[in-house]
C-alpha positions as CSV (number, residue, x, y, z in Angstrom):
1,X,24.1,-13.8,-1.2
2,X,22.6,-15.6,-4.4
3,X,23.9,-17.0,-7.0
4,X,23.9,-14.8,-10.7
5,X,21.8,-17.6,-12.5
6,X,19.1,-18.0,-9.2
7,X,18.1,-14.5,-9.8
8,X,17.8,-14.2,-13.3
9,X,14.9,-16.4,-13.3
10,X,12.0,-14.6,-15.3
11,X,14.7,-12.0,-16.6
12,X,14.2,-11.8,-20.7
13,X,18.0,-12.8,-22.1
14,X,19.7,-11.9,-25.1
15,X,23.0,-12.8,-24.4
16,X,25.2,-13.6,-21.3
17,X,28.9,-13.6,-21.5
18,X,31.0,-15.4,-18.4
19,X,29.5,-17.7,-15.9
20,X,26.4,-17.1,-14.8
21,X,26.9,-19.5,-11.3
22,X,29.0,-16.6,-9.9
23,X,28.0,-15.8,-6.0
24,X,26.3,-12.5,-6.0
25,X,25.8,-10.4,-2.7
26,X,24.3,-7.0,-3.3
27,X,22.4,-5.4,-6.7
28,X,22.8,-1.6,-7.3
29,X,21.5,0.7,-9.8
30,X,24.3,3.5,-8.9
31,X,27.7,2.6,-9.8
32,X,28.6,4.9,-7.2
33,X,27.4,2.6,-4.1
34,X,29.0,-0.6,-5.7
35,X,31.2,-2.7,-3.4
36,X,33.2,-5.8,-4.1
37,X,31.2,-8.8,-5.3
38,X,28.1,-6.7,-6.6
39,X,25.8,-6.6,-9.5
40,X,26.0,-3.5,-11.3
41,X,22.0,-3.2,-13.3
42,X,23.1,-0.4,-16.2
43,X,19.6,1.4,-16.4
44,X,18.7,4.3,-19.0
45,X,17.2,7.1,-16.6
46,X,15.4,10.3,-17.4
47,X,19.0,12.3,-17.0
48,X,21.9,9.7,-16.8
49,X,22.6,6.2,-18.6
50,X,24.1,3.6,-16.5
51,X,25.4,2.2,-19.2
52,X,28.4,5.1,-19.2
53,X,29.0,4.0,-15.7
54,X,30.0,0.3,-16.3
55,X,33.7,1.0,-16.6
56,X,33.6,2.2,-12.8
57,X,30.9,-0.1,-11.7
58,X,33.5,-2.3,-12.7
59,X,36.4,-0.5,-11.0
60,X,34.9,-0.8,-7.6
61,X,34.5,-4.6,-7.9
62,X,31.3,-5.3,-9.9
63,X,31.3,-8.8,-10.6
64,X,28.9,-8.9,-12.8
65,X,27.1,-6.5,-15.1
66,X,23.5,-6.5,-16.7
67,X,22.9,-4.1,-19.5
68,X,20.6,-3.5,-22.6
69,X,24.2,-2.9,-24.9
70,X,27.5,-4.4,-24.3
71,X,30.8,-2.6,-24.1
72,X,32.8,-2.2,-26.3
73,X,35.7,-3.2,-24.4
74,X,34.9,-5.9,-22.3
75,X,36.4,-7.3,-18.8
76,X,37.3,-11.3,-18.7
77,X,36.4,-11.8,-15.3
78,X,33.0,-10.0,-15.3
79,X,29.9,-11.7,-16.8
80,X,28.0,-9.4,-18.7
81,X,24.2,-10.3,-18.9
82,X,22.8,-8.5,-21.9
83,X,18.7,-7.9,-21.8
84,X,16.1,-6.1,-23.4
85,X,15.1,-4.0,-20.9
86,X,17.2,-3.5,-17.7
87,X,14.8,-1.6,-15.7
88,X,12.8,-4.7,-16.1
89,X,15.3,-6.6,-15.6
90,X,15.9,-5.3,-12.2
91,X,12.6,-5.8,-11.1
92,X,12.8,-9.4,-12.0
93,X,16.0,-9.2,-10.1
94,X,15.7,-7.6,-7.2
95,X,12.6,-9.6,-6.3
96,X,14.7,-12.6,-6.5
97,X,17.3,-11.5,-4.6
98,X,15.7,-10.2,-1.4
99,X,13.8,-13.4,-1.4
100,X,10.2,-13.1,-3.4
101,X,9.0,-11.9,0.3
102,X,5.8,-10.1,-1.5
103,X,4.5,-13.9,-2.2
104,X,4.7,-14.4,1.5
105,X,2.5,-11.1,2.6
106,X,-0.5,-9.4,1.2
107,X,0.7,-6.4,-1.2
108,X,-2.0,-4.6,-1.8
109,X,-1.1,-0.9,-4.4
110,X,-2.9,2.3,-4.8
111,X,-2.8,3.8,-7.9
112,X,-4.5,7.3,-9.1
113,X,-3.7,11.3,-9.3
114,X,-5.7,12.1,-6.4
115,X,-5.9,10.0,-3.2
116,X,-3.2,7.5,-3.1
117,X,-1.6,8.9,0.1
118,X,-4.8,8.8,2.2
119,X,-6.2,5.2,0.7
120,X,-2.6,3.6,1.4
121,X,-2.7,5.5,5.2
122,X,-6.2,4.6,6.1
123,X,-5.8,0.6,4.9
124,X,-2.3,0.9,7.2
125,X,-4.1,2.1,9.9
126,X,-7.4,0.0,9.5
127,X,-5.2,-2.6,9.2
128,X,-3.3,-2.0,12.5
129,X,-6.2,-1.3,14.6
130,X,-7.9,-4.5,13.0
131,X,-4.5,-6.4,15.4
132,X,-2.3,-7.0,12.3
133,X,1.5,-6.1,11.8
134,X,1.7,-3.9,8.4
135,X,3.9,-1.7,6.5
136,X,3.4,1.2,4.7
137,X,5.1,2.7,1.5
138,X,3.6,6.5,0.8
139,X,4.7,9.9,-0.1
140,X,4.8,10.8,3.6
141,X,6.0,8.1,5.3
142,X,7.7,4.5,5.7
143,X,5.9,2.2,8.2
144,X,8.3,-1.3,8.6
145,X,5.7,-2.0,12.0
146,X,5.6,0.6,14.7
147,X,9.3,2.1,12.6
148,X,8.6,4.9,11.1
149,X,11.2,6.1,8.7
150,X,10.6,9.1,6.5
151,X,9.4,8.9,2.3
152,X,12.1,9.4,-0.4
153,X,9.9,9.1,-2.9
154,X,6.5,7.9,-3.6
155,X,7.8,4.9,-4.3
156,X,11.5,4.3,-3.7
157,X,13.6,2.7,-6.1
158,X,13.7,-0.9,-7.4
159,X,16.2,-1.5,-4.9
160,X,15.0,0.3,-1.9
161,X,11.6,-1.0,-2.8
162,X,12.5,-4.8,-2.9
163,X,14.7,-4.0,0.6
164,X,11.8,-2.2,2.2
165,X,9.8,-5.5,1.8
166,X,11.7,-7.7,3.0
167,X,13.0,-5.3,6.3
168,X,8.9,-5.8,6.2
169,X,8.7,-9.5,6.2
170,X,11.9,-10.0,8.3
171,X,9.7,-7.5,11.0
172,X,6.7,-10.0,10.8
173,X,4.6,-8.0,8.9
174,X,1.4,-9.5,7.5
175,X,-0.2,-6.6,5.0
176,X,1.9,-3.9,3.0
177,X,-0.2,-1.0,1.8
178,X,1.5,0.8,-0.9
179,X,1.2,4.5,-3.0
180,X,2.4,3.1,-7.3
181,X,2.9,6.5,-8.9
182,X,2.7,6.5,-12.7
183,X,6.9,7.1,-12.6
184,X,7.2,3.7,-10.4
185,X,5.1,1.7,-12.9
186,X,7.0,3.0,-16.1
187,X,10.5,3.0,-14.7
188,X,9.5,-0.9,-13.3
189,X,10.3,0.0,-9.9
190,X,7.6,-2.7,-8.9
191,X,7.8,-5.5,-12.0
192,X,8.1,-9.0,-9.8
193,X,6.1,-7.8,-6.8
194,X,3.4,-10.0,-6.1
195,X,0.2,-7.9,-5.7
196,X,-2.7,-9.3,-3.6
197,X,-4.8,-6.5,-5.0
198,X,-4.6,-2.7,-6.7
199,X,-6.9,0.3,-6.1
200,X,-7.6,2.6,-9.0
201,X,-8.7,6.4,-7.4
202,X,-9.0,8.8,-9.9
203,X,-6.6,10.1,-13.2
204,X,-6.9,14.2,-13.9
205,X,-4.6,16.0,-15.0
206,X,-0.4,15.6,-13.9
207,X,3.3,15.0,-14.6
208,X,2.5,16.0,-18.4
209,X,6.1,16.7,-18.1
210,X,7.3,13.0,-17.4
211,X,4.6,11.4,-19.9
212,X,4.4,14.0,-22.7
213,X,0.7,12.9,-23.4
214,X,-2.8,12.7,-21.1
215,X,-3.5,9.4,-23.2
216,X,0.3,7.9,-22.3
217,X,-0.2,8.7,-18.9
218,X,-3.5,6.6,-18.6
219,X,-1.8,3.9,-20.2
220,X,1.1,3.8,-17.2
221,X,-1.5,3.5,-14.8
222,X,-3.5,0.8,-16.5
223,X,-0.5,-1.7,-17.5
224,X,-0.7,-2.0,-13.6
225,X,-3.9,-3.4,-13.3
226,X,-3.1,-5.3,-16.8
227,X,-0.4,-7.1,-14.7
228,X,-2.4,-8.1,-12.2
229,X,-2.7,-11.8,-11.5
230,X,-5.4,-13.6,-11.7
231,X,-6.0,-14.5,-8.1
232,X,-5.6,-10.8,-7.1
233,X,-8.5,-8.3,-6.6
234,X,-9.0,-4.8,-8.6
235,X,-11.2,-2.0,-7.5
236,X,-11.6,1.2,-9.4
237,X,-14.3,4.1,-9.4
238,X,-17.0,3.5,-11.1
239,X,-17.8,7.5,-11.1
240,X,-14.0,8.0,-12.3
241,X,-14.6,8.2,-16.8
242,X,-11.8,5.8,-17.5
243,X,-12.6,3.9,-13.8
244,X,-13.9,1.2,-16.6
245,X,-11.0,1.5,-18.3
246,X,-8.5,0.7,-16.3
247,X,-9.8,-2.6,-15.5
248,X,-10.8,-3.9,-19.1
249,X,-7.6,-5.8,-19.6
250,X,-7.2,-6.9,-16.1
251,X,-7.1,-11.2,-15.1
252,X,-7.4,-9.9,-11.4
253,X,-11.6,-10.4,-10.1
254,X,-13.5,-6.6,-11.0
255,X,-14.7,-4.8,-8.2
256,X,-16.0,-1.2,-8.4
257,X,-17.0,2.0,-5.9
258,X,-18.7,4.7,-6.3
259,X,-21.3,7.4,-5.2
260,X,-23.1,8.0,-8.3
261,X,-23.3,4.9,-10.4
262,X,-24.4,1.3,-9.7
263,X,-21.7,-0.7,-7.6
264,X,-20.3,-2.9,-5.3
265,X,-19.0,-0.8,-2.7
266,X,-22.2,1.9,-2.7
267,X,-21.8,5.3,-0.7
268,X,-24.4,7.6,-0.6
269,X,-23.3,11.1,1.6
270,X,-26.2,11.8,4.3
271,X,-24.0,15.2,5.8
272,X,-20.6,16.5,5.2
273,X,-19.7,19.3,7.5
274,X,-16.4,20.1,10.2
275,X,-17.6,17.1,12.0
276,X,-17.0,14.5,9.7
277,X,-19.0,12.3,6.8
278,X,-23.0,11.1,8.0
279,X,-22.8,8.1,5.3
280,X,-25.1,4.8,4.1
281,X,-22.3,2.4,3.1
282,X,-23.9,-0.5,1.2
283,X,-27.4,0.5,2.9
284,X,-25.1,0.4,6.7
285,X,-25.4,4.4,7.8
286,X,-21.6,5.4,9.3
287,X,-20.1,8.3,10.6
288,X,-16.6,9.2,9.3
289,X,-14.1,11.5,11.0
290,X,-13.0,12.5,7.4
291,X,-14.7,15.5,5.3
292,X,-15.3,15.9,2.1
293,X,-16.4,13.9,-1.0
294,X,-13.0,13.5,-2.4
295,X,-12.6,11.8,1.5
296,X,-16.0,9.8,1.0
297,X,-14.4,8.3,-2.8
298,X,-11.4,7.2,-0.4
299,X,-13.2,5.8,2.5
300,X,-15.2,3.3,0.2
301,X,-12.1,2.5,-1.9
302,X,-10.4,1.1,1.5
303,X,-13.6,-0.5,2.6
304,X,-13.9,-2.6,-0.5
305,X,-10.6,-3.4,-0.1
306,X,-10.7,-4.7,3.2
307,X,-14.0,-6.7,2.2
308,X,-11.7,-8.1,-0.8
309,X,-8.8,-8.9,1.8
310,X,-11.5,-11.3,3.8
311,X,-12.6,-8.8,7.3
312,X,-15.8,-8.7,8.0
313,X,-17.6,-5.4,6.5
314,X,-19.4,-4.7,10.1
315,X,-15.8,-5.2,12.3
316,X,-14.3,-2.4,9.4
317,X,-17.0,0.1,9.1
318,X,-16.8,-0.1,13.2
319,X,-13.0,0.2,12.8
320,X,-12.6,2.8,9.9
321,X,-15.3,4.8,11.7
322,X,-12.3,6.2,14.1
323,X,-9.5,6.7,11.8
324,X,-8.3,10.0,11.3
325,X,-6.6,10.6,7.2
326,X,-3.1,11.0,6.2
327,X,-1.1,14.1,7.2
328,X,-1.5,17.8,5.2
329,X,-4.3,16.4,3.7
330,X,-7.2,18.3,4.6
331,X,-5.5,19.2,8.1
332,X,-7.2,21.8,9.5
333,X,-6.7,24.5,12.5
334,X,-8.5,26.9,14.2
335,X,-7.7,30.4,15.6
336,X,-8.7,30.4,18.9
337,X,-9.9,34.3,18.8
338,X,-11.6,34.9,15.1
339,X,-12.2,31.2,14.7
340,X,-10.8,31.4,11.1
341,X,-10.5,28.4,9.8
342,X,-7.1,27.1,8.6
343,X,-6.6,24.4,6.1
344,X,-3.7,22.8,4.6
345,X,-3.8,20.1,1.7
346,X,-1.4,18.7,-0.7
347,X,-3.6,19.8,-3.6
348,X,-1.0,20.1,-6.2
349,X,-2.9,18.9,-9.6
350,X,-5.9,21.5,-11.0
351,X,-8.4,18.4,-9.9
352,X,-7.6,18.1,-6.3
353,X,-7.9,22.0,-6.2
354,X,-11.2,22.1,-7.4
355,X,-12.2,19.3,-5.1
356,X,-10.6,21.0,-1.9
357,X,-12.5,23.7,-2.6
358,X,-15.5,22.4,-3.7
359,X,-15.4,20.9,-0.3
360,X,-14.6,23.9,1.5
361,X,-17.7,25.9,-0.3
362,X,-20.1,23.1,1.3
363,X,-18.7,24.1,4.7
364,X,-19.8,27.6,4.2
365,X,-22.3,29.1,5.8
366,X,-22.4,31.9,3.5
367,X,-20.4,35.1,5.4
368,X,-17.2,33.5,5.2
369,X,-14.9,34.1,2.3
370,X,-12.2,31.7,1.0
371,X,-9.0,33.1,0.8
372,X,-7.0,30.4,-1.4
373,X,-2.6,30.6,-1.1
374,X,-1.2,28.3,-3.6
375,X,1.9,28.0,-5.8
376,X,3.1,25.6,-8.8
377,X,6.0,23.2,-8.1
378,X,9.2,24.1,-11.2
379,X,10.8,21.8,-13.4
380,X,7.0,20.3,-13.6
381,X,4.5,20.3,-15.9
382,X,4.4,23.3,-17.0
383,X,0.7,23.5,-19.1
384,X,-1.1,22.6,-15.2
385,X,0.2,26.1,-13.9
386,X,-2.6,28.6,-15.8
387,X,-5.1,25.8,-14.8
388,X,-4.0,26.1,-11.2
389,X,-4.2,29.8,-11.3
390,X,-7.5,30.2,-13.1
391,X,-9.3,27.3,-10.9
392,X,-7.8,29.3,-7.1
393,X,-9.6,32.4,-8.6
394,X,-13.0,30.6,-9.7
395,X,-13.6,28.9,-6.1
396,X,-11.9,31.5,-3.7
397,X,-12.9,35.0,-2.7
398,X,-9.2,36.4,-2.7
399,X,-5.6,34.6,-3.6
400,X,-2.3,35.1,-3.3
401,X,-0.1,33.2,-6.1
402,X,3.1,31.8,-4.3
403,X,6.2,29.7,-4.4
404,X,6.0,26.1,-3.9
405,X,8.8,23.9,-4.7
406,X,10.6,26.0,-7.3
407,X,13.4,23.8,-7.7
408,X,16.2,25.2,-10.6
409,X,12.9,27.7,-11.7
410,X,12.9,31.8,-11.0
411,X,9.6,31.0,-8.9
412,X,8.6,34.7,-10.5
413,X,8.7,32.9,-13.3
414,X,5.9,30.2,-12.5
415,X,3.6,32.5,-10.8
416,X,3.7,34.4,-14.2
417,X,2.9,30.9,-16.0
418,X,0.1,31.0,-13.3
419,X,-1.5,34.4,-14.3
420,X,-1.2,33.6,-18.0
421,X,-5.3,34.0,-19.5
422,X,-7.0,35.0,-16.1
423,X,-10.1,36.6,-16.8
424,X,-10.1,40.3,-15.8
425,X,-12.6,39.2,-13.2
426,X,-9.8,36.5,-12.0
427,X,-7.4,39.0,-12.0
428,X,-8.9,41.5,-9.5
429,X,-8.8,38.4,-6.9
430,X,-5.3,37.8,-6.5
431,X,-1.9,39.3,-5.6
432,X,1.7,37.5,-6.1
433,X,4.1,36.8,-2.9
434,X,6.9,34.9,-3.8
435,X,7.6,34.2,-0.1
436,X,5.5,31.4,0.9
437,X,6.0,32.8,4.5
438,X,5.0,36.2,3.6
439,X,2.4,35.3,1.7
440,X,1.0,32.7,4.5
441,X,1.1,36.1,6.3
442,X,-1.0,38.0,4.8
443,X,-3.4,35.2,4.1
444,X,-4.2,35.6,8.3
445,X,-4.1,39.1,8.2
446,X,-6.4,39.6,5.9
447,X,-9.0,37.2,6.9
448,X,-11.5,38.3,9.2
449,X,-13.9,36.2,12.0
450,X,-14.4,32.7,10.5
451,X,-12.7,32.7,7.5
452,X,-11.4,30.2,5.7
453,X,-8.0,29.9,4.5
454,X,-6.8,27.1,1.9
455,X,-2.7,26.7,2.0
456,X,-2.6,24.5,-1.3
457,X,0.1,22.3,-2.7
458,X,2.8,21.2,-0.3
459,X,0.8,19.4,2.5
460,X,2.8,17.2,4.6
461,X,6.1,18.2,3.1
462,X,8.2,19.8,5.7
463,X,10.7,21.7,3.8
464,X,10.9,24.1,0.1
465,X,13.6,22.8,-2.7
466,X,15.0,25.9,-3.9
467,X,18.6,25.8,-6.6
468,X,18.9,22.2,-5.2
469,X,18.5,22.9,-1.7
470,X,16.0,21.9,0.9
471,X,15.3,24.8,3.3
472,X,13.0,23.6,6.2
473,X,9.1,24.7,6.0
474,X,6.4,23.3,7.2
475,X,2.8,25.2,5.7
476,X,1.1,24.1,9.4
477,X,3.8,25.0,11.5
478,X,3.9,28.3,9.7
479,X,0.1,28.9,9.9
480,X,0.0,27.6,13.8
481,X,2.9,30.5,14.3
482,X,0.5,33.0,12.2
483,X,-2.2,32.2,14.6
484,X,-0.2,32.7,17.9
485,X,0.8,36.2,16.8
486,X,-2.6,36.8,15.5
487,X,-3.7,36.4,19.3
488,X,-0.8,38.4,21.2
């Protein structure tokens, strides 16, 4: 419960019709969830406009409405608050309504194209191992202390996010580590949250179906750091060509990590193999269980954040050395008989796929062939599809193009987009099998002793999204089944 006037703090008001002394018992951005005494936040979305549902919300019992333009007919028993930006207002209001709990905890946001889930998960595991009660908001799952909930979005909607933070605070969490997607930043889902720090991993080609241009995508990511307070820290990847640009306007304390350039948190890979990474981190030699150069960057980011949060660097490295990564991120199985290495990874952008395949190349001893099973998501950025196809063919010996989450698109048309523009040499390397299960089965059947199979694109996901329905599908489970069939 809260008075409307008390949760309008920081909101840019244009006009108010009615009393702000009205009592609010709930906030909703979906009119279908309105109950008596609620405040309805009319937000313009990608496919729907909340303003079209104001009358419906009032019918269901809304006592206040926040909107960008007032309806032609107004109900005199309802308070109408006109604002410049409803999504931004929703962020500030939700933060106040749920007790402004982010100020009572240390919330760290992670943004970038690749690595967000691994960095946030490693931070959660590290600080939990250090004895703190923590919260995690990631693409894979949400953790509220010891409780685990399935993830619905990389970053939940503004109401659910603030509810989740309140749950974490009530459960005694002192640290929260969360992924901040570009959609969440652009849609003001994280507006109003008090961040103790922010991390930038890297930025590459992704989400241009939503942001339209790469420059716009960069600006959205940068906005996260622009809005950090002077008491926060901002840690960026010095080796990413936009790593310094991300922090150029931040008021937060600027820090950098990297393998190639001078940085506050400097790493050097001494050895990279299936047993993990042997690294120098700020002149200390450490062995980590994670594999690959991309994970070396993730580990440096985590180390930097932990030290910035006041933890002892020796203790951090000691604990971090035993921590495992996130589900579906370079997750691997080895077949018992033929010692075929099967890797499941979420890589769904050209850069992520290239990083994983480059890591695999470094793991090869010479004779193994690399077989890649890869698709592209439907109803998403189409421009990356031919690039994904090109990267897969260039860095693999054999490639199987298949279905990912086709959503409302025809999988065969998505595959055709991946095939577009391939060189004649690349065309000799691939086959197309739209059925993902059959594609994985085929990859296992053509693999020989000690070959390496990469199944890319879905990672931790336990479903395929086809024509609006989600069907159970787990890459790692299917791979394991195929390995078991091979052993019979």
